[in-house]
C-alpha positions as CSV (number, residue, x, y, z in Angstrom):
1,X,-12.1,-18.7,-3.8
2,X,-12.5,-19.2,-7.6
3,X,-9.1,-19.5,-9.2
4,X,-10.3,-18.9,-12.8
5,X,-10.4,-15.1,-12.4
6,X,-7.0,-14.8,-10.8
7,X,-3.6,-14.5,-12.5
8,X,-1.6,-17.7,-12.3
9,X,1.7,-15.9,-12.1
10,X,3.1,-12.6,-10.8
11,X,4.1,-10.2,-13.5
12,X,1.6,-11.0,-16.3
13,X,0.5,-7.8,-18.0
14,X,-1.7,-6.8,-20.9
15,X,-4.7,-5.5,-19.0
16,X,-6.0,-2.1,-20.2
17,X,-6.1,-0.5,-16.7
18,X,-3.3,0.7,-14.5
19,X,-2.4,-0.3,-11.0
20,X,-0.8,2.3,-8.8
21,X,0.4,1.2,-5.3
22,X,1.7,3.1,-2.3
23,X,3.8,1.4,0.4
24,X,5.5,2.5,3.6
25,X,5.1,2.3,7.4
26,X,2.1,4.0,9.1
27,X,2.7,7.7,9.4
28,X,4.8,7.9,6.2
29,X,2.3,10.1,4.4
30,X,1.4,7.6,1.7
31,X,-2.3,7.6,2.3
32,X,-2.6,11.4,2.1
33,X,-0.6,11.4,-1.2
34,X,-2.7,8.6,-2.7
35,X,-6.0,10.5,-1.9
36,X,-4.5,13.6,-3.6
37,X,-3.6,11.5,-6.6
38,X,-7.1,10.0,-6.7
39,X,-8.6,13.5,-6.9
40,X,-6.2,14.6,-9.6
41,X,-6.9,11.5,-11.8
42,X,-10.7,12.0,-11.4
43,X,-10.3,15.7,-12.4
44,X,-8.8,14.4,-15.7
45,X,-11.9,12.5,-16.4
46,X,-10.4,9.0,-15.7
47,X,-12.2,6.1,-14.1
48,X,-10.6,5.5,-10.7
49,X,-11.1,2.9,-8.0
50,X,-9.5,3.2,-4.6
51,X,-8.8,0.1,-2.3
52,X,-7.0,-0.2,1.0
53,X,-5.4,-3.0,3.0
54,X,-7.5,-5.1,5.3
55,X,-10.8,-3.6,4.1
56,X,-12.8,-6.6,2.8
57,X,-16.1,-7.2,4.6
58,X,-15.4,-11.0,4.3
59,X,-12.7,-11.1,7.0
60,X,-12.8,-7.6,8.6
61,X,-15.0,-8.7,11.6
62,X,-13.0,-11.9,12.2
63,X,-9.7,-10.0,12.1
64,X,-11.1,-7.3,14.4
65,X,-12.2,-9.9,17.0
66,X,-8.9,-11.7,16.8
67,X,-6.9,-8.5,17.4
68,X,-9.1,-7.4,20.3
69,X,-8.5,-10.7,22.1
70,X,-4.8,-10.9,21.0
71,X,-5.3,-14.4,19.7
72,X,-3.7,-14.1,16.3
73,X,-0.5,-16.1,15.6
74,X,1.8,-14.8,12.9
75,X,0.6,-17.5,10.4
76,X,-3.1,-16.8,11.2
77,X,-2.5,-13.1,10.9
78,X,-0.8,-13.6,7.5
79,X,-3.6,-15.9,6.1
80,X,-6.4,-13.5,7.3
81,X,-4.8,-10.7,5.4
82,X,-4.2,-12.9,2.4
83,X,-7.8,-13.8,2.4
84,X,-8.8,-10.2,2.6
85,X,-6.5,-9.3,-0.3
86,X,-7.7,-12.2,-2.5
87,X,-11.3,-11.2,-2.0
88,X,-10.6,-7.6,-3.0
89,X,-8.4,-8.7,-5.8
90,X,-11.0,-11.1,-7.3
91,X,-14.0,-8.8,-6.8
92,X,-12.5,-5.4,-7.5
93,X,-8.8,-5.0,-8.4
94,X,-8.4,-7.4,-11.3
95,X,-11.9,-7.0,-12.9
96,X,-11.5,-3.2,-12.9
97,X,-8.0,-3.4,-14.4
98,X,-9.5,-5.5,-17.2
99,X,-12.2,-2.8,-17.5
100,X,-9.6,0.0,-18.0
101,X,-9.7,1.6,-14.6
102,X,-6.9,3.3,-12.7
103,X,-6.8,1.2,-9.5
104,X,-5.2,2.9,-6.6
105,X,-4.1,0.6,-3.8
106,X,-3.1,1.9,-0.3
107,X,-0.9,-1.0,0.4
108,X,-0.5,-4.1,-1.8
109,X,1.3,-7.5,-1.5
110,X,4.5,-5.7,-0.4
111,X,2.9,-5.0,3.0
112,X,2.6,-8.7,3.6
113,X,6.1,-9.3,2.3
114,X,7.4,-6.8,5.0
115,X,5.1,-7.4,8.0
116,X,4.7,-11.1,7.8
117,X,8.4,-11.8,7.4
118,X,9.2,-9.6,10.4
119,X,6.6,-11.6,12.3
120,X,8.5,-14.8,11.4
121,X,6.9,-16.1,8.3
122,X,9.1,-17.6,5.6
123,X,9.7,-15.0,2.8
124,X,9.3,-17.6,0.0
125,X,6.1,-18.9,1.6
126,X,4.6,-15.4,1.8
127,X,5.5,-14.6,-1.8
128,X,3.9,-17.9,-2.9
129,X,0.7,-17.1,-1.1
130,X,0.4,-13.9,-3.1
131,X,1.7,-15.3,-6.4
132,X,-1.5,-14.8,-8.2
133,X,-1.3,-11.0,-8.0
134,X,-0.1,-8.9,-10.9
135,X,2.8,-6.6,-10.6
136,X,1.8,-2.9,-10.3
137,X,2.5,-0.4,-13.1
138,X,4.2,1.7,-10.4
139,X,4.8,1.1,-6.7
140,X,5.7,4.1,-4.6
141,X,7.6,3.5,-1.4
142,X,7.5,6.4,1.1
143,X,10.7,6.4,2.9
144,X,10.7,7.9,6.4
145,X,12.5,7.3,9.8
146,X,10.3,5.3,12.2
147,X,10.7,7.9,14.9
148,X,9.2,10.6,12.6
149,X,6.4,8.3,11.6
150,X,5.6,7.6,15.3
151,X,5.5,11.3,16.2
152,X,3.0,11.8,13.4
153,X,0.8,9.0,14.6
154,X,0.8,10.1,18.2
155,X,-0.2,13.6,17.2
156,X,-3.6,12.2,16.3
157,X,-4.1,9.7,19.1
158,X,-2.5,9.1,22.5
159,X,-1.9,5.4,22.3
160,X,-0.5,2.8,19.9
161,X,-2.4,-0.3,19.0
162,X,-1.3,-3.7,20.2
163,X,-0.4,-5.3,16.9
164,X,0.7,-2.0,15.4
165,X,3.3,-1.7,18.1
166,X,4.4,-5.4,17.5
167,X,3.6,-6.2,21.1
168,X,2.7,-9.8,20.1
169,X,6.3,-10.3,19.2
170,X,7.6,-9.7,22.7
171,X,10.2,-7.2,21.5
172,X,9.8,-5.0,24.6
173,X,7.5,-4.5,27.5
174,X,7.3,-0.8,26.5
175,X,4.9,-0.3,23.6
176,X,6.8,2.7,22.3
177,X,10.1,0.8,22.2
178,X,8.4,-2.2,20.8
179,X,7.0,0.0,18.0
180,X,10.4,1.4,17.3
181,X,12.0,-2.0,16.9
182,X,9.1,-3.5,15.0
183,X,8.8,-0.6,12.5
184,X,12.5,-0.5,12.0
185,X,12.5,-4.1,11.1
186,X,9.6,-3.5,8.6
187,X,11.6,-0.6,7.1
188,X,14.6,-3.0,6.7
189,X,12.3,-5.4,4.7
190,X,11.0,-2.6,2.5
191,X,14.5,-1.4,1.8
192,X,15.4,-5.0,0.8
193,X,12.6,-4.8,-1.8
194,X,13.5,-1.5,-3.4
195,X,15.6,-2.9,-6.3
196,X,14.0,-6.4,-6.5
197,X,10.4,-5.0,-6.8
198,X,11.4,-1.7,-8.5
199,X,10.0,0.7,-6.0
200,X,9.8,4.4,-6.8
201,X,11.1,6.1,-3.7
202,X,9.4,9.2,-2.3
203,X,11.0,11.0,0.5
204,X,8.3,11.2,3.2
205,X,10.0,14.2,4.8
206,X,9.4,16.4,1.7
207,X,6.5,18.9,1.8
208,X,3.1,17.6,0.6
209,X,3.2,19.5,-2.7
210,X,6.6,18.2,-3.7
211,X,5.7,14.6,-3.0
212,X,2.6,14.9,-5.1
213,X,4.5,16.5,-7.9
214,X,6.9,13.6,-8.0
215,X,4.0,11.1,-8.0
216,X,2.2,12.9,-10.8
217,X,5.4,13.0,-12.9
218,X,5.6,9.2,-12.8
219,X,1.9,8.6,-13.2
220,X,1.6,11.0,-16.2
221,X,3.7,8.4,-18.1
222,X,0.8,5.9,-17.6
223,X,-1.9,8.2,-18.9
224,X,-3.5,7.7,-22.3
225,X,-2.2,10.3,-24.9
226,X,-5.6,11.9,-25.1
227,X,-5.3,13.1,-21.5
228,X,-1.9,14.8,-21.9
229,X,-3.5,18.2,-23.0
230,X,-5.7,18.1,-19.8
231,X,-2.6,17.5,-17.7
232,X,-0.8,20.5,-19.3
233,X,-3.9,22.7,-18.7
234,X,-4.2,21.5,-15.1
235,X,-0.5,22.4,-14.5
236,X,-1.0,25.8,-16.2
237,X,-3.9,26.7,-13.9
238,X,-1.9,25.6,-10.8
239,X,1.0,27.8,-12.0
240,X,-1.3,30.7,-12.2
241,X,-2.6,30.2,-8.7
242,X,0.9,30.1,-7.4
């Protein structure tokens, strides 16, 4: 991985684009809201790029095989996801921020800070692994009880995935109880990051429209002044529809 195109420290700013991140446990509603935000920003005529966790072609096949055979140790799991992130960061995220894009990330480094620590990795070690990544312009954290999130997930499919349920951690022989314990611990990690990493909290129990309204309120502050009239016109039209 070429280091020249990566930021040497977390928190360096000055790029013309904007980085918007959503975080939260599976079933929190974050992905739905980010897709809605994506459509809204594009409707304003902005250049937008969407990226999601564990989606790099470089390691996707390796990760998939490891998961199927349940061979991934916590450290291996962490490093595979870090490799995935670094590849997407170097190829897409940072170059597009420099090019002035609005980059929307469905999960960012905070997912690793939460999941990897719960799996037993050292918090300072995990943060150091991702220390090249810039701090987002806004990071939305979708707060929701694990039980509610699990109900939403099971509505769409009958069975939980092995690593999703934290079965590799031997928390319980019952996958549903294991999931509850695992996700509760992940939520605890997210909650510990709220102030340190300046999360903007979105109540995942609110209706879809209200959640989106809150996100747009924060994102509007990041828009170039020339786009403000378009935002006002968009809101006017929505008001007429209602």
